[in-house]
Residue, then its C-alpha position, 0 to 999 in steps of 0.5 A: m114194395g110200393n110208395s106210402k099211402m093213406g092208411d099205411t103205418v110208417k117209420v120216418h126219421y126227421t129233423g125239424t128246423l125253424g126259418d132261422g135254421e134252429v133245430f127244434d126236434t129230431s129223431r136222428d138220435r133215437e128210434p124213428l117216429e112210427f105213425n099211421i098216415g091218416s090217424g091224426n097223430v102228427i100234424p096233417s101237413f106232415e102226414q101229407g108230406v109222407i104220402d107217396m114216398a118210397v122207402g129210403e127216399t128223403k124230402q124236405i117239406t115246409i109247413e106254414p104256421e096256419n098248417a102247423y101250430g097256428p098263429r101266435r095269439e096275444e090273448l093267450v098271454v096273461e099277466v097275473k099277480k105273483n101271490i096267486f102261486p102256492e108258497d111251494i112254487e117259486p116262479a122263474v122265467g122259462q118255467q113250464l107249468q100246467t094250470k086249469q082253464e075256466n072249463g076245467s081242462p088243463i093247459d100248459v103255460k110258460i112264464t115269459a116275464m116277471t116283475e116284483e108283483t106280477v108273472t106273465l104266462d104264455a099259453n101259446h104252443p112254443l112253435a105257434g107262429q113259426t114256419l116249420i121245415f122238416d127233412i124227412e126220410l122214409v125208413e120203413i112201411l110196416q103195413t098197408 
């Protein structure tokens, strides 16, 4: 069997780390990640990194923020009054919530700070602004 190419469905094991060595995701403790190269189901730079790998091959790729989840954007951090929360929700730092944008589409936010009267919401992707390092192993090429 040849090397992986655009259009192939592949299975890979991966471990993703940040620049400081912190592991943010790994498939090693579960089934390998299956995706079609070119389908857009994973970060394009991750797809590109898998092209031309042989089954059993391992490699490391580094993806800069602009090719991953983009730069961190301060305009996505807002401070709101605590009294806008429904009574059944007790906000806490670190809590993940989903709210609606002005156009009605849902957006995930994380509470990053609180005062007596305000709550700071951050809509940046948790990995925005981060350089991602992936150790990838091509496990299988399912179809070409």
